[in-house]
All heavy atoms as an XYZ file, in Angstrom:
881
protein
N     -29.023    -11.274     74.407
C     -27.985    -10.773     73.337
C     -28.727    -10.791     72.019
O     -28.391     -9.805     71.232
C     -26.858    -11.776     73.407
C     -25.747    -11.269     72.443
S     -24.950     -9.877     73.281
C     -23.508     -9.731     72.309
N     -29.518    -11.765     71.703
C     -30.201    -11.723     70.440
C     -31.091    -10.488     70.340
O     -31.178     -9.908     69.221
C     -30.897    -13.098     70.236
C     -31.512    -13.233     68.915
C     -32.182    -14.619     68.798
C     -32.704    -14.926     67.473
N     -33.286    -16.139     67.315
N     -31.825    -10.210     71.326
C     -32.718     -9.068     71.364
C     -31.984     -7.775     71.145
O     -32.427     -6.941     70.374
C     -33.486     -8.972     72.614
O     -34.115    -10.246     73.009
C     -34.534     -7.802     72.754
N     -30.807     -7.697     71.661
C     -29.895     -6.433     71.550
C     -29.557     -6.302     70.063
O     -29.518     -5.172     69.459
C     -28.789     -6.551     72.360
C     -28.142     -5.356     73.061
C     -29.257     -4.743     73.902
C     -26.956     -5.673     73.875
N     -29.253     -7.380     69.411
C     -28.783     -7.428     68.068
C     -30.046     -6.906     67.112
O     -29.883     -6.174     66.210
C     -28.364     -8.746     67.536
C     -26.940     -9.184     68.036
C     -26.544    -10.440     67.541
C     -25.177    -10.914     67.986
N     -24.746    -12.208     67.525
N     -31.139     -7.504     67.388
C     -32.326     -7.105     66.602
C     -32.669     -5.664     66.802
O     -32.986     -4.984     65.857
C     -33.580     -7.988     67.152
C     -33.311     -9.459     66.627
C     -34.854     -7.495     66.502
C     -34.342    -10.434     67.134
N     -32.651     -5.159     68.074
C     -32.819     -3.726     68.318
C     -31.818     -2.810     67.548
O     -32.105     -1.877     66.994
C     -32.779     -3.366     69.865
C     -33.980     -4.088     70.523
C     -32.721     -1.969     70.043
C     -34.013     -3.949     72.031
N     -30.513     -3.268     67.606
C     -29.478     -2.536     66.824
C     -29.781     -2.455     65.438
O     -29.580     -1.423     64.809
C     -28.158     -3.219     67.261
C     -27.079     -2.604     66.529
C     -26.537     -1.329     67.034
C     -26.261     -3.190     65.509
C     -25.509     -0.694     66.450
C     -25.242     -2.499     64.818
C     -24.804     -1.200     65.323
N     -30.142     -3.603     64.835
C     -30.376     -3.725     63.403
C     -31.561     -2.881     63.048
O     -31.599     -2.170     62.004
C     -30.654     -5.160     62.947
C     -29.317     -5.928     62.946
C     -31.177     -5.309     61.492
C     -29.415     -7.456     62.823
N     -32.615     -2.929     63.831
C     -33.864     -2.053     63.615
C     -33.360     -0.561     63.740
O     -33.906      0.260     62.879
C     -34.865     -2.441     64.614
C     -35.713     -3.676     64.372
C     -36.567     -3.991     65.467
C     -36.360     -3.617     62.974
N     -32.678     -0.179     64.674
C     -32.288      1.252     64.781
C     -31.427      1.674     63.582
O     -31.695      2.799     63.072
C     -31.414      1.423     66.094
C     -32.198      1.373     67.269
S     -31.178      1.391     68.824
C     -29.948      2.640     68.576
N     -30.489      0.889     63.072
C     -29.767      1.204     61.928
C     -30.669      1.315     60.677
O     -30.572      2.289     59.902
C     -28.621      0.254     61.652
C     -27.563      0.364     62.692
C     -28.025      0.339     60.258
C     -26.466     -0.687     62.739
N     -31.530      0.376     60.521
C     -32.493      0.410     59.385
C     -33.387      1.627     59.391
O     -33.501      2.315     58.485
C     -33.408     -0.924     59.440
O     -32.546     -1.884     59.418
C     -34.331     -0.816     58.262
N     -33.797      1.936     60.640
C     -34.605      3.132     60.787
C     -33.886      4.373     60.512
O     -34.443      5.268     59.756
C     -35.229      3.198     62.253
C     -36.027      4.408     62.512
C     -37.372      4.433     62.127
C     -35.512      5.532     63.199
C     -38.189      5.606     62.402
C     -36.263      6.730     63.413
C     -37.649      6.713     63.096
N     -32.643      4.509     60.979
C     -31.764      5.613     60.782
C     -31.512      5.838     59.280
O     -31.717      6.868     58.797
C     -30.524      5.567     61.499
C     -29.559      6.699     61.240
C     -29.730      7.908     61.899
C     -28.447      6.388     60.416
C     -28.897      8.935     61.561
C     -27.560      7.513     60.153
C     -27.853      8.743     60.787
O     -26.928      9.765     60.396
N     -31.154      4.804     58.620
C     -30.833      4.768     57.209
C     -32.053      5.125     56.316
O     -32.027      5.965     55.485
C     -30.182      3.506     56.663
C     -29.931      3.555     55.137
C     -28.803      3.403     57.281
N     -33.145      4.546     56.710
C     -34.376      4.765     55.872
C     -34.936      6.101     56.033
O     -35.492      6.664     55.093
N     -34.737      6.824     57.105
C     -35.467      8.166     57.369
C     -34.422      9.274     57.321
O     -34.797     10.396     57.373
C     -36.204      8.151     58.658
C     -37.435      7.290     58.599
C     -37.500      6.009     59.233
C     -38.575      7.701     57.930
C     -38.578      5.227     59.192
C     -39.684      6.918     57.831
C     -39.761      5.668     58.509
N     -33.155      8.971     57.337
C     -32.208     10.138     57.261
C     -31.620     10.476     55.987
O     -31.065     11.478     55.784
C     -31.034      9.741     58.174
O     -30.265      8.642     57.647
N     -31.861      9.605     54.909
C     -31.406      9.884     53.622
C     -32.428     10.723     52.770
O     -33.519     10.275     52.776
C     -31.029      8.535     52.836
S     -29.760      7.696     53.624
N     -31.938     11.644     52.159
C     -32.742     12.591     51.292
C     -32.283     12.292     49.898
O     -31.100     12.078     49.659
C     -32.615     13.970     51.679
C     -33.288     14.399     52.918
O     -34.214     13.657     53.395
O     -32.883     15.389     53.499
N     -33.244     12.420     48.990
C     -32.947     12.332     47.610
C     -32.678     13.742     47.144
O     -33.476     14.601     47.101
C     -34.125     11.708     46.781
O     -33.906     11.711     45.472
N     -31.353     13.988     46.624
C     -31.059     15.277     46.124
C     -30.365     15.097     44.785
O     -29.771     14.257     44.464
C     -29.995     15.952     47.085
O     -30.515     16.123     48.387
N     -30.643     16.114     43.868
C     -30.012     16.136     42.645
C     -28.572     16.662     42.697
O     -28.186     17.296     43.768
C     -30.747     17.016     41.596
O     -30.730     18.379     42.043
C     -32.265     16.500     41.504
N     -27.798     16.512     41.708
C     -26.407     17.089     41.722
C     -26.509     18.552     41.876
O     -25.721     19.092     42.574
C     -25.772     16.738     40.466
C     -24.346     17.340     40.355
C     -23.240     16.858     41.060
C     -24.193     18.455     39.536
C     -22.055     17.504     40.996
C     -22.926     19.093     39.414
C     -21.965     18.553     40.206
O     -20.740     19.298     40.137
N     -27.398     19.222     41.176
C     -27.577     20.639     41.237
C     -27.855     21.142     42.670
O     -27.282     22.179     43.208
C     -28.689     21.241     40.373
C     -28.326     21.155     38.899
O     -27.128     20.957     38.555
O     -29.174     21.299     37.974
N     -28.697     20.464     43.367
C     -28.966     20.808     44.877
C     -27.723     20.660     45.739
O     -27.439     21.427     46.604
C     -30.160     19.951     45.326
C     -31.391     20.349     44.691
C     -32.596     19.275     45.116
O     -32.262     18.172     45.451
O     -33.691     19.667     45.122
N     -26.962     19.557     45.497
C     -25.822     19.390     46.248
C     -24.676     20.343     45.969
O     -24.083     20.846     46.788
C     -25.210     17.888     46.028
C     -26.363     16.863     46.552
C     -23.946     17.648     46.644
C     -26.004     15.407     46.109
N     -24.515     20.627     44.662
C     -23.394     21.428     44.266
C     -23.754     23.015     44.447
O     -22.881     23.851     44.508
C     -23.071     21.338     42.781
O     -24.127     21.672     41.921
N     -25.155     23.292     44.648
C     -25.433     24.678     44.689
C     -25.689     25.433     43.387
O     -26.090     26.578     43.358
N     -25.479     24.713     42.317
C     -25.698     25.312     41.011
C     -27.060     25.228     40.571
O     -27.789     24.166     40.867
C     -24.798     24.568     39.977
C     -23.254     24.839     40.172
C     -22.775     26.211     40.095
O     -23.192     26.961     39.144
O     -22.067     26.543     40.977
N     -27.595     26.224     39.914
C     -28.880     26.279     39.619
C     -28.927     26.635     38.093
O     -28.317     27.642     37.590
C     -29.752     27.416     40.228
C     -31.116     27.385     39.721
C     -29.703     27.075     41.683
N     -29.471     25.784     37.144
C     -29.497     25.945     35.749
C     -30.172     27.276     35.273
O     -29.565     27.988     34.441
C     -30.098     24.751     35.004
N     -31.283     27.531     35.740
C     -32.159     28.602     35.282
C     -32.652     29.408     36.492
O     -33.910     29.263     36.759
C     -33.234     28.298     34.313
C     -32.650     27.597     33.104
O     -31.871     28.341     32.397
N     -33.046     26.353     32.767
N     -31.839     30.105     37.200
C     -32.367     30.756     38.376
C     -33.389     31.799     38.085
O     -33.381     32.527     37.113
C     -31.102     31.391     39.043
C     -30.172     31.546     37.838
C     -30.451     30.408     36.952
N     -34.434     31.995     38.998
C     -35.326     33.074     38.840
C     -35.206     33.922     40.192
O     -34.755     33.447     41.154
C     -36.801     32.511     38.878
O     -37.063     31.812     39.987
C     -36.889     31.520     37.582
N     -35.784     35.101     39.977
C     -35.813     36.079     41.178
C     -36.533     35.422     42.325
O     -35.885     35.326     43.532
C     -36.426     37.295     40.759
C     -36.603     38.254     41.981
C     -35.559     38.878     42.524
C     -37.934     38.335     42.599
C     -35.759     39.713     43.586
C     -38.131     39.213     43.647
C     -37.019     39.826     44.254
O     -37.142     40.711     45.344
N     -37.631     34.956     42.186
C     -38.629     34.523     43.211
C     -37.979     33.211     43.935
O     -37.913     33.137     45.085
C     -40.002     34.225     42.743
O     -40.512     35.393     42.162
C     -40.898     33.773     43.928
N     -37.539     32.285     43.102
C     -37.119     31.048     43.661
C     -35.726     30.988     44.229
O     -35.379     30.360     45.179
C     -37.213     29.861     42.582
O     -38.524     29.644     42.336
N     -34.811     31.760     43.585
C     -33.421     31.593     43.893
C     -32.716     32.855     44.343
O     -31.986     32.842     45.341
C     -32.599     31.125     42.618
C     -33.379     29.922     42.031
O     -33.976     29.925     41.067
N     -33.072     28.788     42.661
N     -33.016     34.082     43.724
C     -32.324     35.306     43.964
C     -32.831     36.012     45.193
O     -32.138     36.443     46.071
C     -32.272     36.254     42.736
C     -31.567     37.586     43.106
C     -31.559     35.513     41.634
N     -34.116     36.035     45.330
C     -34.789     36.740     46.419
C     -34.312     36.253     47.756
O     -33.890     37.015     48.640
C     -36.318     36.732     46.240
C     -37.069     37.517     47.250
C     -38.486     37.457     47.137
C     -39.272     38.289     48.201
N     -40.786     38.193     47.948
N     -34.277     34.850     48.011
C     -33.863     34.450     49.281
C     -32.317     34.760     49.663
O     -31.974     35.119     50.747
C     -33.958     32.845     49.161
C     -34.959     32.612     48.081
C     -34.702     33.803     47.123
N     -31.437     34.839     48.517
C     -30.052     35.225     48.829
C     -29.969     36.714     49.239
O     -29.314     37.015     50.118
C     -29.234     34.948     47.503
C     -29.217     33.501     47.241
C     -27.883     35.495     47.579
C     -28.623     33.066     45.739
N     -30.694     37.423     48.409
C     -30.741     38.980     48.761
C     -31.323     39.221     50.192
O     -30.794     39.969     50.982
C     -31.504     39.759     47.711
C     -30.772     39.637     46.315
C     -31.626     41.235     48.052
C     -29.281     40.099     46.241
N     -32.388     38.523     50.414
C     -33.035     38.635     51.853
C     -32.101     38.304     52.911
O     -32.103     39.035     53.927
N     -31.305     37.194     52.711
C     -30.421     36.795     53.813
C     -29.107     37.602     53.878
O     -28.457     37.582     54.972
C     -30.069     35.351     53.586
C     -31.168     34.343     53.883
O     -32.044     34.698     54.680
N     -31.277     33.181     53.171
N     -28.745     38.206     52.742
C     -27.414     38.814     52.826
C     -27.408     40.342     52.648
O     -26.417     40.980     52.967
C     -26.571     38.206     51.625
C     -26.175     36.848     51.924
O     -25.382     36.535     52.662
N     -26.997     35.898     51.272
N     -28.438     40.973     52.051
C     -28.412     42.383     51.689
C     -29.532     43.347     52.297
O     -29.238     44.372     52.528
C     -28.594     42.386     50.193
S     -27.401     41.301     49.175
N     -30.668     42.689     52.694
C     -31.736     43.588     53.040
C     -31.602     44.256     54.402
O     -32.309     45.174     54.695
C     -33.052     42.903     52.960
C     -33.447     42.609     51.491
C     -34.915     41.936     51.453
C     -33.474     43.816     50.648
N     -30.690     43.702     55.315
C     -30.591     44.381     56.597
C     -29.947     45.799     56.334
O     -30.230     46.682     57.165
C     -29.559     43.623     57.469
O     -28.328     43.543     56.860
N     -29.334     45.984     55.319
C     -28.900     47.456     54.874
C     -29.628     48.049     53.678
O     -29.991     49.162     53.767
C     -27.375     47.316     54.563
S     -26.312     46.816     55.937
N     -29.806     47.231     52.728
C     -30.440     47.776     51.389
C     -31.859     47.582     51.390
O     -32.473     46.940     50.446
C     -29.674     47.045     50.131
C     -28.288     47.385     50.079
N     -27.866     48.524     49.500
C     -27.112     46.699     50.559
C     -26.537     48.510     49.584
N     -26.066     47.546     50.192
N     -32.487     48.193     52.289
C     -33.993     48.195     52.446
C     -34.420     49.618     52.920
O     -33.556     50.365     53.304
C     -34.492     47.134     53.425
O     -33.977     47.454     54.769
N     -35.649     49.849     52.987
C     -36.197     51.130     53.504
C     -35.740     51.293     54.982
O     -35.361     52.370     55.360
C     -37.670     51.206     53.310
N     -35.803     50.168     55.691
C     -35.368     50.229     57.207
C     -33.848     50.441     57.229
O     -33.448     51.138     58.128
C     -35.745     48.895     57.853
N     -33.082     49.765     56.338
C     -31.630     49.919     56.482
C     -31.053     51.261     55.842
O     -29.996     51.667     56.146
N     -31.783     51.796     55.004
C     -31.475     53.152     54.415
C     -30.169     53.182     53.586
O     -29.615     54.290     53.610
C     -31.563     54.182     55.461
C     -32.887     54.344     56.276
C     -32.975     55.390     57.202
C     -34.380     55.320     57.903
N     -34.434     56.262     59.053
N     -29.708     52.034     53.078
C     -28.544     52.132     52.305
C     -28.912     52.046     50.762
O     -29.769     51.097     50.399
C     -27.576     51.033     52.652
C     -27.003     51.174     54.011
C     -26.055     52.401     54.130
O     -25.310     52.618     53.211
N     -26.165     53.119     55.199
N     -28.337     52.915     49.926
C     -28.645     52.778     48.556
C     -27.761     51.758     47.885
O     -26.648     51.639     48.233
C     -28.430     54.182     47.841
C     -28.568     54.216     46.414
C     -29.982     54.279     45.919
C     -27.577     53.996     45.556
C     -30.276     54.281     44.633
C     -27.829     53.960     44.180
C     -29.128     54.079     43.712
O     -29.388     54.021     42.441
N     -28.153     51.017     46.908
C     -29.632     51.040     46.332
C     -30.495     50.116     47.317
O     -30.080     49.060     47.833
C     -29.339     50.355     44.946
C     -28.249     49.466     45.186
C     -27.376     50.129     46.120
N     -31.749     50.544     47.310
C     -32.795     49.733     47.957
C     -33.009     48.507     47.061
O     -33.223     48.658     45.823
C     -34.096     50.587     48.182
C     -33.783     51.809     49.050
C     -35.039     49.704     48.933
C     -33.222     51.519     50.388
N     -33.060     47.206     47.606
C     -33.187     46.161     46.825
C     -34.288     45.127     47.355
O     -34.181     43.930     47.404
C     -31.862     45.368     46.723
C     -30.739     46.184     46.084
S     -29.301     45.217     45.805
C     -28.621     44.951     47.412
N     -35.411     45.743     47.849
C     -36.438     44.920     48.477
C     -37.435     44.227     47.329
O     -38.043     43.269     47.712
C     -37.387     45.923     49.250
C     -36.643     46.393     50.595
C     -37.561     47.348     51.373
O     -38.090     48.289     50.777
O     -37.660     47.031     52.533
N     -37.481     44.787     46.172
C     -38.386     44.206     45.212
C     -37.605     43.752     43.962
O     -36.420     44.093     43.803
C     -39.485     45.260     44.682
O     -38.789     46.343     43.909
C     -40.164     45.934     45.866
N     -38.300     43.037     43.138
C     -37.742     42.543     41.911
C     -37.283     43.692     40.982
O     -36.087     43.680     40.585
C     -38.780     41.628     41.120
C     -38.366     41.466     39.713
C     -37.488     40.397     39.396
C     -38.834     42.198     38.653
C     -37.039     40.221     38.121
C     -38.487     42.027     37.315
C     -37.600     40.997     37.018
O     -37.177     40.813     35.753
N     -38.039     44.724     40.827
C     -37.696     45.836     40.069
C     -36.495     46.578     40.565
O     -35.584     46.922     39.857
C     -38.974     46.835     39.847
C     -38.551     48.041     39.152
C     -40.059     46.122     39.045
N     -36.539     46.773     41.919
C     -35.428     47.519     42.505
C     -34.084     46.766     42.326
O     -33.146     47.318     41.948
C     -35.624     47.744     44.017
C     -36.752     48.702     44.302
C     -37.150     48.738     45.767
O     -37.048     47.703     46.487
N     -37.759     49.901     46.217
N     -34.048     45.444     42.544
C     -32.858     44.660     42.436
C     -32.412     44.647     40.948
O     -31.184     44.825     40.689
C     -33.052     43.284     43.039
C     -31.795     42.412     42.905
C     -30.639     42.957     43.636
C     -32.170     41.020     43.342
N     -33.427     44.449     40.044
C     -33.006     44.308     38.657
C     -32.386     45.590     38.212
O     -31.375     45.700     37.521
C     -34.226     44.056     37.698
C     -33.937     43.897     36.315
C     -35.061     43.944     35.406
N     -35.590     45.268     35.438
C     -36.917     45.676     35.372
N     -37.836     44.708     35.292
N     -37.272     46.889     35.481
N     -33.001     46.816     38.573
C     -32.428     48.105     38.258
C     -31.017     48.338     38.893
O     -30.095     48.766     38.247
C     -33.368     49.238     38.670
C     -34.648     49.248     37.843
O     -34.706     48.687     36.775
O     -35.586     50.032     38.315
N     -30.907     47.889     40.149
C     -29.558     48.022     40.733
C     -28.557     47.167     40.039
O     -27.438     47.542     40.064
C     -29.791     47.680     42.285
N     -28.933     45.962     39.593
C     -28.032     45.152     38.902
C     -27.690     45.580     37.581
O     -26.446     45.558     37.225
C     -28.626     43.680     38.905
O     -28.926     43.331     40.198
C     -27.560     42.604     38.463
N     -28.702     46.051     36.861
C     -28.524     46.595     35.467
C     -27.628     47.756     35.444
O     -26.816     48.046     34.683
C     -29.759     46.797     34.736
C     -30.432     45.549     34.413
C     -31.892     45.926     33.704
O     -32.475     46.952     34.084
O     -32.318     45.133     32.837
N     -28.027     48.738     36.389
C     -27.475     50.119     36.303
C     -26.382     50.432     37.347
O     -25.794     51.527     37.311
C     -28.550     51.128     36.540
C     -29.713     50.936     35.540
O     -29.388     50.774     34.334
N     -30.884     51.062     35.948
N     -26.156     49.389     38.122
C     -25.198     49.705     39.271
C     -24.059     48.654     39.266
O     -23.834     48.022     38.296
N     -23.497     48.505     40.438
C     -22.349     47.658     40.488
C     -22.551     46.457     41.473
O     -21.725     45.968     42.129
C     -21.169     48.392     40.961
N     -23.887     45.975     41.444
C     -24.229     44.935     42.399
C     -23.285     43.747     42.179
O     -22.656     43.162     43.187
C     -25.666     44.592     42.266
C     -26.024     43.360     43.128
C     -26.492     45.780     42.834
N     -23.247     43.209     40.992
C     -22.406     42.018     40.741
C     -20.962     42.349     40.988
O     -20.263     41.459     41.574
C     -22.701     41.516     39.276
C     -24.225     40.875     39.256
C     -21.718     40.334     38.930
C     -24.699     40.461     37.883
N     -20.536     43.464     40.566
C     -19.113     43.773     40.827
C     -18.785     43.773     42.313
O     -17.778     43.220     42.800
C     -18.757     45.102     40.226
S     -17.011     45.531     40.108
N     -19.807     44.373     43.023
C     -19.473     44.541     44.560
C     -19.606     43.176     45.333
O     -18.903     42.963     46.239
C     -20.628     45.465     45.151
C     -20.489     46.892     44.730
C     -19.146     47.619     45.123
N     -19.149     47.805     46.620
C     -19.488     48.860     47.237
N     -20.094     49.866     46.535
N     -19.269     48.983     48.487
N     -20.369     42.284     44.780
C     -20.359     40.969     45.472
C     -19.352     39.963     44.958
O     -19.146     38.990     45.589
C     -21.853     40.315     45.310
C     -22.174     39.913     43.883
C     -22.896     41.112     45.957
C     -23.486     39.138     43.734
N     -18.752     40.247     43.799
C     -17.807     39.259     43.216
C     -16.386     39.733     43.022
O     -15.576     38.968     42.788
C     -18.459     38.783     41.832
C     -17.676     37.546     41.380
O     -17.346     36.710     42.118
O     -17.560     37.466     40.049
N     -16.236     41.065     43.088
C     -14.919     41.608     42.698
C     -14.574     42.738     43.567
O     -15.266     43.787     43.733
C     -14.985     41.998     41.229
C     -13.654     42.490     40.660
O     -12.664     42.498     41.414
O     -13.646     42.838     39.529
N     -13.391     42.726     44.162
C     -12.988     43.795     45.024
C     -12.538     45.139     44.306
O     -12.420     46.234     44.962
C     -11.741     43.373     45.882
C     -12.138     42.247     46.816
C     -10.961     41.783     47.699
O      -9.983     42.485     47.742
N     -11.357     40.803     48.448
N     -12.493     45.074     42.934
C     -12.023     46.365     42.174
C     -13.170     47.406     42.253
O     -12.879     48.547     41.802
C     -11.677     45.939     40.786
O     -12.883     45.542     40.105
N     -14.368     47.126     42.689
C     -15.397     48.034     42.703
C     -15.579     48.723     44.125
O     -16.518     49.503     44.281
C     -16.776     47.340     42.443
S     -16.793     46.662     40.738
N     -14.719     48.592     44.986
C     -14.823     49.063     46.293
C     -14.962     47.972     47.212
O     -14.546     46.903     47.021
N     -15.570     48.256     48.389
C     -15.780     47.209     49.413
C     -16.682     46.051     48.901
O     -17.627     46.381     48.363
C     -16.481     47.881     50.606
N     -16.178     44.879     49.247
C     -17.007     43.715     48.925
C     -18.254     43.702     49.755
O     -18.235     43.955     50.975
C     -16.195     42.534     49.153
C     -17.031     41.200     48.974
C     -14.956     42.420     48.174
N     -19.439     43.372     49.098
C     -20.643     43.215     49.850
C     -20.986     41.781     49.915
O     -20.674     41.006     48.984
C     -21.775     44.080     49.028
C     -21.553     45.506     49.103
S     -21.901     46.095     50.741
C     -20.577     47.248     50.923
N     -21.677     41.415     50.937
C     -22.128     42.203     52.168
C     -20.959     42.513     52.981
O     -19.859     41.835     52.931
C     -23.151     41.276     52.806
C     -22.788     39.896     52.344
C     -22.216     40.027     51.058
N     -21.117     43.476     53.872
C     -19.996     43.966     54.750
C     -19.526     42.802     55.690
O     -18.430     42.811     56.126
C     -20.452     45.149     55.456
C     -20.624     46.439     54.680
C     -21.023     47.617     55.507
O     -21.460     47.498     56.564
N     -20.846     48.780     54.865
N     -20.427     41.855     56.002
C     -20.123     40.761     56.883
C     -19.112     39.747     56.187
O     -18.446     38.928     56.951
C     -21.342     40.047     57.324
O     -22.044     39.514     56.100
N     -18.882     39.928     54.887
C     -17.880     39.080     54.331
C     -18.547     38.529     52.944
O     -19.722     38.508     52.840
N     -17.705     38.056     52.170
C     -18.146     37.660     50.848
C     -19.107     36.525     50.883
O     -18.876     35.497     51.748
C     -16.853     37.180     50.035
C     -17.057     36.973     48.617
C     -15.689     36.747     47.936
N     -15.718     36.859     46.476
C     -15.934     35.847     45.668
N     -16.100     34.610     46.230
N     -16.027     36.014     44.442
N     -20.042     36.478     50.054
C     -21.063     35.347     49.954
C     -20.352     34.193     49.475
O     -19.376     34.263     48.686
C     -22.231     35.715     49.123
C     -23.170     36.712     49.665
S     -24.705     36.890     48.654
C     -24.085     38.011     47.448
N     -20.920     32.964     49.687
C     -20.422     31.774     48.961
C     -20.531     31.901     47.363
O     -21.414     32.587     46.982
C     -21.345     30.664     49.449
C     -22.062     31.044     50.662
C     -22.009     32.670     50.604
N     -19.595     31.412     46.769
C     -19.513     31.497     45.257
C     -20.704     30.947     44.629
O     -21.149     31.478     43.651
C     -18.274     30.851     44.773
C     -17.966     31.113     43.235
C     -17.726     32.660     43.053
O     -16.949     33.250     43.743
N     -18.335     33.193     42.023
N     -21.395     29.973     45.191
C     -22.562     29.447     44.636
C     -23.671     30.523     44.521
O     -24.392     30.678     43.573
C     -23.059     28.156     45.363
O     -23.170     28.435     46.676
C     -22.205     26.949     45.075
N     -23.773     31.321     45.621
C     -24.769     32.344     45.644
C     -24.475     33.449     44.643
O     -25.399     33.907     43.907
C     -24.909     33.064     47.074
C     -25.565     32.070     48.087
O     -25.993     31.043     47.738
N     -25.442     32.595     49.275
N     -23.217     33.734     44.479
C     -22.706     34.796     43.543
C     -22.990     34.277     42.125
O     -23.580     35.033     41.280
C     -21.290     35.080     43.695
C     -21.050     35.819     45.070
C     -20.819     35.998     42.573
C     -19.545     35.927     45.506
N     -22.751     33.087     41.872
C     -23.012     32.462     40.565
C     -24.516     32.556     40.246
O     -24.855     32.674     39.060
C     -22.466     31.060     40.437
C     -21.031     31.032     40.506
O     -20.210     31.992     40.324
N     -20.378     29.857     40.735
N     -25.398     32.271     41.208
C     -26.776     32.193     40.887
C     -27.281     33.653     40.493
O     -27.956     33.807     39.577
C     -27.562     31.840     42.188
C     -27.452     30.304     42.331
C     -29.093     32.182     42.048
C     -27.863     29.706     43.736
N     -26.714     34.639     41.267
C     -27.125     36.115     40.841
C     -26.547     36.376     39.457
O     -27.281     37.096     38.634
C     -26.642     37.052     41.954
C     -27.398     36.683     43.305
C     -26.791     38.446     41.536
C     -26.863     37.416     44.463
N     -25.208     36.032     39.214
C     -24.720     36.276     37.932
C     -25.456     35.559     36.777
O     -25.743     36.204     35.736
C     -23.205     35.928     37.892
C     -22.374     36.808     38.808
C     -20.936     36.267     39.000
C     -20.144     36.269     37.691
N     -18.722     35.861     38.008
N     -25.822     34.381     36.977
C     -26.578     33.616     36.003
C     -27.941     34.274     35.800
O     -28.499     34.351     34.692
C     -26.605     32.121     36.343
C     -27.104     31.169     35.127
C     -27.099     29.836     35.575
C     -25.760     29.256     35.523
N     -25.668     27.776     35.694
N     -28.644     34.651     36.883
C     -29.917     35.273     36.741
C     -29.876     36.484     35.900
O     -30.631     36.757     35.010
C     -30.358     35.623     38.124
C     -31.563     36.557     38.313
C     -32.862     36.123     38.016
C     -31.679     37.791     38.672
N     -33.698     37.173     38.196
C     -32.967     38.267     38.641
C     -30.603     38.704     39.158
C     -33.446     39.521     39.029
C     -31.162     40.043     39.601
C     -32.446     40.363     39.450
N     -28.821     37.367     36.132
C     -28.628     38.511     35.313
C     -28.281     38.135     33.784
O     -28.840     38.744     32.864
C     -27.541     39.444     35.885
N     -27.392     37.165     33.618
C     -27.005     36.781     32.308
C     -28.219     36.262     31.520
O     -28.301     36.382     30.230
C     -25.917     35.830     32.310
N     -29.184     35.665     32.214
C     -30.347     34.992     31.627
C     -31.483     36.035     31.352
O     -32.609     35.718     31.051
C     -30.901     33.876     32.410
C     -29.971     32.589     32.417
O     -29.156     32.583     31.575
N     -30.190     31.688     33.301
N     -31.265     37.358     31.656
C     -32.276     38.301     31.432
C     -33.168     38.713     32.545
O     -34.314     39.134     32.366
N     -32.801     38.313     33.773
C     -33.491     38.692     34.924
C     -34.897     38.026     35.008
O     -35.872     38.785     35.258
C     -33.664     40.206     35.163
C     -32.233     40.897     35.084
C     -31.946     41.490     33.917
C     -31.468     41.023     36.147
C     -30.761     42.194     33.778
C     -30.281     41.644     36.029
C     -29.830     42.207     34.897
O     -28.729     42.893     34.774
N     -34.936     36.674     34.776
C     -36.270     36.120     34.933
C     -37.035     36.222     36.410
O     -36.172     36.100     37.278
C     -36.092     34.652     34.632
C     -34.585     34.426     34.708
C     -33.905     35.796     34.635
N     -38.144     36.513     36.373
C     -38.855     36.639     37.697
C     -39.332     35.407     38.185
O     -39.389     35.030     39.326
C     -40.065     37.656     37.530
C     -40.629     38.098     38.852
O     -40.107     37.712     39.929
N     -41.580     38.944     38.785
C-alpha cells in the first residue's frame, strides 16, 4: 500500500511538473499588442483564406504575399468581409473566424501593416 501511494504521488508530481506551460495573458486571451504580418497575420490568412485566395484557388484578391494582402486590405474590403456582414458574404466561406483572429488583422492594419 505504501508503494502504491509513492507511485501515485510521483505520477501526480510528474504530471504537474511537465504538463504546465508558462503563458502570458496575451497568449491565453489571443490578443497581440503589435501584430506583424510574418508572425501573426500570415498564419491566420494561410489557415483561413489561401485555399481560395491563392493562384491555385483562383479567387480574387490573391493574398499569398505580404504585398498582395496589404493591397487587398488597403484597397478592398478584406476587413469588412471578415468582420461585418454589410459587405456581402462573410469570409471565409466556412464561417466567421474567431474574433481574436479578426482583431489581430484589424490591429495589424491600424498599426500600418508592419511586416
